[in-house]
C-alpha positions as CSV (number, residue, x, y, z in Angstrom):
1,X,7.5,-21.4,-18.8
2,X,8.6,-17.7,-18.8
3,X,5.7,-15.1,-17.5
4,X,5.7,-11.6,-18.0
5,X,4.9,-11.1,-14.2
6,X,8.7,-12.0,-13.7
7,X,9.5,-8.7,-15.0
8,X,7.5,-6.8,-12.2
9,X,10.1,-6.5,-9.3
10,X,10.5,-5.1,-6.1
11,X,12.9,-2.5,-5.3
12,X,15.1,-5.0,-3.2
13,X,15.0,-7.4,-6.6
14,X,15.6,-4.7,-8.8
15,X,19.0,-3.3,-6.9
16,X,20.2,-7.3,-7.1
17,X,19.6,-7.3,-10.7
18,X,21.2,-4.0,-11.1
19,X,24.4,-5.0,-9.0
20,X,24.5,-8.3,-11.2
21,X,24.3,-6.5,-14.6
22,X,27.2,-4.0,-13.6
23,X,29.4,-7.0,-12.2
24,X,29.2,-8.3,-15.9
25,X,29.7,-4.9,-17.3
26,X,26.3,-4.5,-18.5
27,X,24.7,-0.8,-19.1
28,X,21.6,0.1,-17.2
29,X,18.8,2.4,-18.7
30,X,16.2,3.6,-17.0
31,X,13.1,5.6,-18.5
32,X,9.8,6.4,-16.4
33,X,6.0,7.5,-17.3
34,X,2.5,6.3,-16.5
35,X,2.1,4.9,-19.8
36,X,-1.8,4.9,-19.9
37,X,-3.5,3.5,-22.8
38,X,0.0,2.2,-24.3
39,X,0.4,3.1,-27.9
40,X,3.0,2.7,-30.7
41,X,4.8,5.9,-29.5
42,X,5.5,4.2,-26.0
43,X,6.6,1.4,-27.8
44,X,9.0,3.0,-30.1
45,X,10.6,5.4,-27.4
46,X,10.9,1.8,-25.0
47,X,12.7,0.1,-27.9
48,X,15.0,3.2,-28.3
49,X,15.9,3.5,-24.7
50,X,16.8,-0.3,-24.6
51,X,19.1,0.0,-27.6
52,X,21.1,2.4,-25.5
53,X,22.2,-0.3,-23.0
54,X,21.9,-3.7,-21.7
55,X,19.2,-3.6,-19.2
56,X,16.3,-1.4,-19.5
57,X,14.2,-0.8,-16.4
58,X,10.8,1.1,-17.0
59,X,9.6,3.3,-13.8
60,X,6.0,2.9,-13.5
61,X,3.7,5.8,-12.1
62,X,1.7,4.1,-9.3
63,X,-2.0,5.3,-9.9
64,X,-2.1,7.6,-7.0
65,X,0.9,9.6,-8.4
66,X,-0.8,9.8,-12.1
67,X,-3.8,11.2,-10.7
68,X,-1.9,13.7,-8.6
69,X,-0.4,15.3,-11.9
70,X,-2.9,14.4,-14.4
71,X,-6.1,14.7,-12.6
72,X,-8.7,12.5,-10.9
73,X,-9.8,10.9,-14.2
74,X,-6.6,9.6,-15.0
75,X,-5.1,7.1,-15.2
76,X,-7.8,5.2,-17.4
77,X,-5.7,1.6,-16.8
78,X,-4.5,0.6,-13.3
79,X,-1.3,0.2,-12.4
80,X,-1.5,-3.6,-12.6
81,X,-3.0,-3.4,-15.6
82,X,-0.3,-0.8,-17.2
83,X,2.7,-2.7,-16.0
84,X,1.4,-6.2,-17.2
85,X,1.3,-4.4,-20.6
86,X,4.9,-3.2,-20.3
87,X,6.2,-6.3,-18.9
88,X,4.8,-8.0,-22.2
89,X,7.4,-5.8,-24.3
90,X,10.5,-7.9,-25.2
91,X,12.6,-4.8,-24.7
92,X,11.8,-4.2,-21.2
93,X,13.6,-6.1,-18.8
94,X,12.1,-4.8,-15.6
95,X,9.1,-2.7,-14.2
96,X,9.1,-1.2,-11.0
97,X,6.3,1.0,-9.5
98,X,7.0,4.2,-7.8
99,X,4.6,6.6,-5.7
100,X,6.6,9.8,-6.1
101,X,5.0,12.4,-9.1
102,X,8.8,12.5,-10.2
103,X,11.8,10.1,-10.5
104,X,14.2,11.6,-8.3
105,X,14.0,9.2,-5.3
106,X,13.6,6.4,-7.7
107,X,16.9,7.2,-9.7
108,X,18.7,8.1,-6.2
109,X,18.1,4.3,-5.3
110,X,18.8,2.8,-8.7
111,X,21.7,5.1,-10.3
112,X,21.3,3.9,-13.6
113,X,23.9,4.5,-16.1
114,X,21.2,6.2,-18.6
115,X,18.2,8.1,-17.8
116,X,15.7,8.6,-20.6
117,X,13.7,11.1,-21.6
118,X,11.0,12.5,-24.1
119,X,12.4,14.9,-26.9
120,X,10.3,17.5,-25.6
121,X,13.1,17.8,-22.9
122,X,15.9,17.9,-25.2
123,X,18.1,20.9,-25.4
124,X,18.5,23.6,-26.3
125,X,14.8,24.2,-26.5
126,X,13.3,21.6,-24.5
127,X,11.5,21.4,-20.8
128,X,14.1,21.4,-18.0
129,X,15.0,18.3,-16.6
130,X,14.7,18.5,-12.9
131,X,16.5,15.5,-12.2
132,X,19.4,16.4,-14.5
133,X,21.9,17.4,-11.1
134,X,21.0,14.2,-9.2
135,X,21.8,11.7,-12.5
136,X,25.0,13.7,-13.7
137,X,26.4,14.1,-9.9
138,X,26.5,10.4,-9.7
139,X,28.1,9.7,-13.1
140,X,25.0,9.0,-15.3
141,X,23.9,10.5,-18.8
142,X,20.9,11.7,-20.2
143,X,19.7,10.6,-23.4
144,X,16.5,12.2,-25.2
145,X,14.4,9.7,-27.0
146,X,12.1,10.4,-30.2
147,X,8.4,11.3,-30.1
148,X,6.1,10.3,-32.7
149,X,4.3,13.4,-33.7
150,X,0.2,12.9,-32.6
151,X,0.6,10.1,-30.9
152,X,-0.1,10.6,-27.2
153,X,-2.7,8.9,-24.6
154,X,-4.5,12.5,-24.6
155,X,-4.3,12.2,-28.5
156,X,-5.8,8.8,-28.2
157,X,-8.6,9.6,-25.6
158,X,-9.6,12.6,-28.3
159,X,-9.9,10.4,-31.0
160,X,-12.0,8.2,-28.7
161,X,-14.0,11.2,-27.9
162,X,-14.7,12.7,-31.7
163,X,-15.9,9.4,-32.4
164,X,-18.6,9.2,-29.8
165,X,-17.3,6.2,-28.2
166,X,-18.5,4.4,-31.5
167,X,-16.3,1.6,-32.5
168,X,-13.5,2.8,-34.8
């Protein structure tokens, strides 16, 4: 019987899967994030990323790395909980955890064909993509995923606070 945990892989297993995919002419897509309090915006972005290739790898920031860039009260869900939810999504092929605050080291190891970022990074007015020189340097491309306005983990937390923690 299939189990989502099979999608939670080590780097060695992921690199072997990537090599198998490439031998078969398949396109490897990468996206990453904390995915804390998974919501429909995340799911839509992941589905869009999967449509750009044949194998979707989700890089998941570890608990320590999320605390490093979002503060001591985050993440809300542990990396194991977040990984399990991502792995349960049909559009996700593999989930791998990384400890760095940014994905450069992970991208340098995997060298995916496509690196996906949110639309907030899209040119000409988007935020800079620090890993762009790395991805473009090995021949990869960067794609920008649509965002759902008003849907973010921060917005969800604000909604919960507005309701005073009461049941909706």
